[in-house]
SEVONU-97559 format. One line per 10 residues: number of its first residue (from 0); for each residue x, y, z of C-alpha. Coordinates in nm, 4 decimals. Example, Ala and Ser with C-alpha at 12.3 -4.5 7.8 and 13.67 -1.06 7.14 Angstrom:
<atoms>
0	1.2300/-0.4500/0.7800 | 1.3670/-0.1060/0.7140 $
</atoms>
This chain:
<atoms>
0	0.8477/-2.5183/-1.6054 | 0.8063/-2.3391/-1.2747 | 0.4643/-2.2109/-1.3775 | 0.3506/-2.5733/-1.3931 | 0.4336/-2.6067/-1.0237 | 0.1981/-2.3318/-0.9099 | -0.0199/-2.5772/-0.7188 | 0.2673/-2.7864/-0.5826 | 0.2974/-2.7957/-0.2061 | 0.5633/-2.5509/-0.0939 $
10	0.7388/-2.4209/0.2138 | 0.6651/-2.0786/0.3551 | 0.4114/-1.8426/0.1996 | 0.1639/-1.9932/-0.0450 | -0.1327/-1.8495/-0.2320 | -0.3746/-2.0188/0.0070 | -0.1940/-1.8811/0.3134 | -0.1831/-1.5346/0.1568 | -0.5601/-1.5415/0.1083 | -0.6123/-1.6640/0.4643 $
20	-0.4080/-1.3657/0.5855 | -0.6097/-1.1369/0.3588 | -0.9390/-1.2692/0.4968 | -0.7985/-1.2331/0.8490 | -0.7284/-0.8689/0.7683 | -1.0891/-0.8154/0.6623 | -1.2174/-0.9936/0.9733 | -0.9881/-0.7802/1.1908 | -1.1363/-0.4658/1.0370 | -1.4904/-0.5881/1.0979 $
30	-1.4102/-0.6807/1.4585 | -1.2431/-0.3470/1.5332 | -1.5353/-0.1661/1.3722 | -1.7736/-0.3647/1.5914 | -1.5730/-0.2860/1.9057 | -1.5692/0.0860/1.8282 | -1.9405/0.0786/1.7446 | -2.0120/-0.0878/2.0793 | -1.8048/0.1725/2.2652 | -1.9854/0.4561/2.0860 $
40	-2.3263/0.3086/2.1716 | -2.2210/0.2537/2.5328 | -2.0886/0.6089/2.5623 | -2.4119/0.7518/2.4241 | -2.6103/0.5449/2.6722 | -2.4070/0.7019/2.9514 | -2.4509/1.0517/2.8088 | -2.0880/1.0744/2.6976 | -1.9380/1.1360/2.3546 | -1.6344/0.9760/2.1930 $
50	-1.4601/1.2680/2.0262 | -1.2763/1.0806/1.7527 | -1.4087/0.7312/1.6749 | -1.1952/0.7257/1.3597 | -0.8791/0.7598/1.5651 | -0.9901/0.4831/1.7991 | -1.0625/0.2563/1.5016 | -0.7191/0.3243/1.3587 | -0.5503/0.2355/1.6885 | -0.7241/-0.1010/1.6968 $
60	-0.6694/-0.1808/1.3295 | -0.3010/-0.0868/1.3493 | -0.2584/-0.3334/1.6344 | -0.4362/-0.6033/1.4325 | -0.2180/-0.5366/1.1263 | 0.1005/-0.5615/1.3325 | -0.0138/-0.8983/1.4697 | -0.0792/-1.0205/1.1141 | 0.2686/-0.9023/1.0110 | 0.4184/-1.1127/1.2906 $
70	0.2142/-1.4153/1.1786 | 0.3278/-1.3642/0.8172 | 0.6879/-1.3362/0.9393 | 0.6659/-1.6827/1.0929 | 0.4881/-1.8237/0.7863 | 0.7861/-1.6992/0.5832 | 1.0168/-1.9084/0.8019 | 1.1245/-1.5982/0.9950 | 1.2477/-1.4215/0.6817 | 1.2469/-1.0433/0.6751 $
80	1.2310/-0.8513/0.3468 | 1.5591/-0.8003/0.1651 | 1.7207/-0.4669/0.2477 | 1.9937/-0.4394/-0.0163 | 2.1452/-0.0904/-0.0190 | 2.0229/0.0859/-0.3360 | 2.2361/0.3139/-0.5506 | 2.1681/0.6882/-0.5554 | 2.0344/0.6491/-0.9084 | 1.7761/0.3921/-0.7977 $
90	1.6762/0.6078/-0.5016 | 1.6229/0.8963/-0.7431 | 1.4145/0.6762/-0.9713 | 1.2044/0.5624/-0.6740 | 1.1357/0.9208/-0.5628 | 1.0384/1.0327/-0.9133 | 0.8144/0.7286/-0.9669 | 0.6401/0.7941/-0.6329 | 0.5682/1.1554/-0.7325 | 0.4445/1.0483/-1.0759 $
100	0.2115/0.7859/-0.9272 | 0.0767/1.0354/-0.6732 | -0.0083/1.2794/-0.9515 | -0.1694/1.0008/-1.1551 | -0.3717/0.8842/-0.8542 | -0.5111/1.2364/-0.8154 | -0.7131/1.1731/-1.1331 | -0.9131/0.9127/-0.9403 | -1.0105/1.1749/-0.6817 | -1.2435/1.3326/-0.9376 $
110	-1.4379/1.0099/-0.9853 | -1.7947/1.0261/-0.8456 | -1.8056/0.7017/-0.6465 | -1.6947/0.7219/-0.2859 | -1.7908/0.5504/0.0388 | -1.6176/0.8075/0.2616 | -1.7414/1.1641/0.2983 | -1.5075/1.4619/0.2883 | -1.6008/1.5379/0.6498 | -1.4951/1.1888/0.7591 $
120	-1.1623/1.2233/0.5788 | -1.0931/1.5551/0.7498 | -1.1846/1.4123/1.0912 | -0.9381/1.1289/1.0359 | -0.6783/1.3835/0.9347 | -0.7336/1.5927/1.2448 | -0.6621/1.2793/1.4450 | -0.3013/1.2562/1.3267 | -0.1818/1.2428/0.9676 | 0.1477/1.0818/1.0684 $
130	-0.0470/0.8000/1.2330 | -0.2442/0.7529/0.9099 | 0.0854/0.7253/0.7209 | 0.2192/0.4791/0.9797 | -0.0845/0.2577/0.9369 | -0.0508/0.2727/0.5588 | 0.3173/0.1782/0.5808 | 0.2326/-0.1200/0.8006 | -0.0159/-0.2352/0.5345 | 0.2512/-0.1920/0.2646 $
140	0.4972/-0.3855/0.4808 | 0.2335/-0.6568/0.5193 | 0.1528/-0.6700/0.1465 | 0.4955/-0.6306/-0.0117 | 0.7389/-0.7138/0.2670 | 0.5713/-1.0310/0.3881 | 0.3038/-1.1566/0.1474 | 0.4828/-1.0359/-0.1673 | 0.8258/-1.1426/-0.0440 | 0.7003/-1.4834/0.0637 $
150	0.5204/-1.5469/-0.2654 | 0.8265/-1.4441/-0.4679 | 1.0177/-1.7159/-0.2838 | 0.7787/-1.9788/-0.4212 | 0.6203/-1.8471/-0.7414 | 0.6917/-1.6564/-1.0600 | 0.6595/-1.2777/-1.0374 | 0.3241/-1.2511/-1.2165 | 0.1596/-1.5002/-0.9786 | 0.2995/-1.3213/-0.6742 $
160	0.1984/-0.9812/-0.8145 | -0.1640/-1.0761/-0.8823 | -0.2140/-1.2172/-0.5330 | -0.0304/-0.9316/-0.3595 | -0.2111/-0.6500/-0.5396 | -0.5536/-0.8070/-0.4817 | -0.4974/-0.7606/-0.1081 | -0.5522/-0.3881/-0.1806 | -0.9246/-0.4661/-0.1661 | -0.8825/-0.4301/0.2101 $
170	-0.8945/-0.0512/0.1617 | -1.2671/-0.0792/0.0728 | -1.2799/0.2735/-0.0747 | -1.2932/0.2244/-0.4568 | -1.0600/0.5163/-0.5291 | -0.8042/0.3862/-0.2783 | -0.8296/0.0321/-0.4157 | -0.7485/0.1435/-0.7703 | -0.4555/0.3629/-0.6699 | -0.3149/0.1077/-0.4234 $
180	-0.3305/-0.1748/-0.6799 | -0.1094/0.0318/-0.9108 | 0.1179/0.1529/-0.6303 | 0.1651/-0.1898/-0.4704 | 0.2153/-0.3551/-0.8096 | 0.4949/-0.1118/-0.8970 | 0.6454/-0.1433/-0.5487 | 0.6546/-0.5217/-0.5761 | 0.8081/-0.5040/-0.9234 | 1.0848/-0.2702/-0.8069 $
190	1.1417/-0.4876/-0.4992 | 1.1580/-0.7978/-0.7206 | 1.4140/-0.6373/-0.9509 | 1.6324/-0.4705/-0.6863 | 1.5823/-0.6827/-0.3716 | 1.5764/-0.3542/-0.1801 | 1.2840/-0.2948/0.0528 | 1.4381/0.0456/0.1241 | 1.3078/0.1555/-0.2162 | 0.9587/0.0345/-0.1251 $
200	0.9695/0.2404/0.1957 | 1.0971/0.5460/0.0076 | 0.8190/0.5193/-0.2515 | 0.5568/0.4808/0.0230 | 0.6806/0.7812/0.2220 | 0.7172/1.0106/-0.0788 | 0.3755/0.9083/-0.2132 | 0.2069/0.9855/0.1200 | 0.3997/1.2991/0.2168 | 0.4393/1.4818/-0.1146 $
210	0.1070/1.6611/-0.0588 | 0.2209/1.7686/0.2882 | 0.5352/1.9182/0.1347 | 0.3346/2.0949/-0.1361 | 0.1055/2.2401/0.1323 | 0.4081/2.4344/0.2604 | 0.4124/2.6289/-0.0659 | 0.0426/2.6372/-0.1556 | -0.2620/2.7393/0.0456 | -0.4423/2.4057/0.0385 $
220	-0.6057/2.1478/0.2615 | -0.4318/1.8143/0.1982 | -0.7591/1.6297/0.2679 | -0.9490/1.8015/-0.0130 | -0.9964/1.6204/-0.3439 | -0.7461/1.6740/-0.6243 | -0.5342/1.9603/-0.4984 | -0.2966/1.8880/-0.7864 | -0.5592/1.9920/-1.0380 | -0.7458/2.2600/-0.8439 $
230	-0.4673/2.4326/-0.6489 | -0.1135/2.3320/-0.7449 | -0.1593/2.3355/-1.1243 | -0.4837/2.5334/-1.1387 | -0.5377/2.4774/-1.5093 | -0.7022/2.1740/-1.6662 | -0.4952/2.1756/-1.9858 | -0.1680/2.1953/-1.7935 | -0.2870/1.9367/-1.5422 | -0.3775/1.6751/-1.8018 $
240	-0.0550/1.7459/-1.9901 | 0.1287/1.6746/-1.6646 | -0.0719/1.3535/-1.6203 | 0.0279/1.2396/-1.9702 | 0.3913/1.3233/-1.8944 | 0.3727/1.1201/-1.5715 | 0.2362/0.8189/-1.7617 | 0.5230/0.8331/-2.0103 | 0.7784/0.9069/-1.7392 | 0.6658/0.6168/-1.5215 $
250	0.6695/0.3800/-1.8194 | 1.0189/0.4975/-1.9148 | 1.1628/0.4550/-1.5661 | 1.0020/0.1123/-1.5269 | 1.1554/0.0129/-1.8608 | 1.4993/0.1081/-1.7291 | 1.4337/-0.0892/-1.4105 | 1.3132/-0.3871/-1.6171 | 1.6661/-0.4240/-1.7561 | 1.7993/-0.5072/-1.4097 $
260	1.8700/-0.8770/-1.3638 | 1.7002/-0.9771/-1.0359 | 1.8691/-1.1945/-0.7777 | 1.7506/-1.5518/-0.7359 | 1.4172/-1.5529/-0.5555 | 1.2658/-1.8982/-0.5609 | 1.3652/-2.1546/-0.3033 | 1.5923/-2.4369/-0.4089 | 1.4094/-2.6784/-0.1801 | 1.0550/-2.8024/-0.2307 $
270	0.9794/-2.9837/0.0915 | 0.6078/-3.0647/0.1171 | 0.4133/-2.8200/0.3286 | 0.0792/-2.6582/0.2570 $
</atoms>
């Protein structure tokens, strides 16, 4: 069975290489944080002030993530993600699932544990929300488009999914980790079933921009916690009823998607390389 070959030497992306890339991502974040910290200390010593250290950090980390994407691209034997053109029905499913997951993730915003203050979140937002989305999409591309894609070429889905979703730890913030594990897991599953990275991109964009769209109709700050409960719905009973509906709706749509027969993923060759 293929599961028995999990530790066999394989071409392209392997579990060990995926974890090396993951650790490289963590190291890149630590290095960029150290560089920004040094610049802040130096500026203070000269009597100057860096207006937005969060923006500077994001510039550096985005550059590091792009470099890691290029490295992963070469590890995957120069394979890009599959961009099969999805049907309108599948695009509709992807949009609805993204909205459902965003509403479900809002429940986590009420949890007490957090490493990032509301003030810090708003300062990052003032930097440029589109840039925040761009950085998040690069991470999704890195996780699903390169690590996930590469692992699907060598392993069964469950093995690839566990490794790919664990990379979400890179977000550090507990609330973000929990929501991204679910989001990335569903993205990878849909990508596995449809071989369409377009659907992954659509889910990512809708998930990140739905609050911006809702802010056009409601007087709300998109960086405040749980606008879905406190502003958009405004009633706890209705909000939790909506959450329950989203759980059932997501499960139903994923069941429909589960009936799709995926294209062949695993490589036919097993040349030794580790």
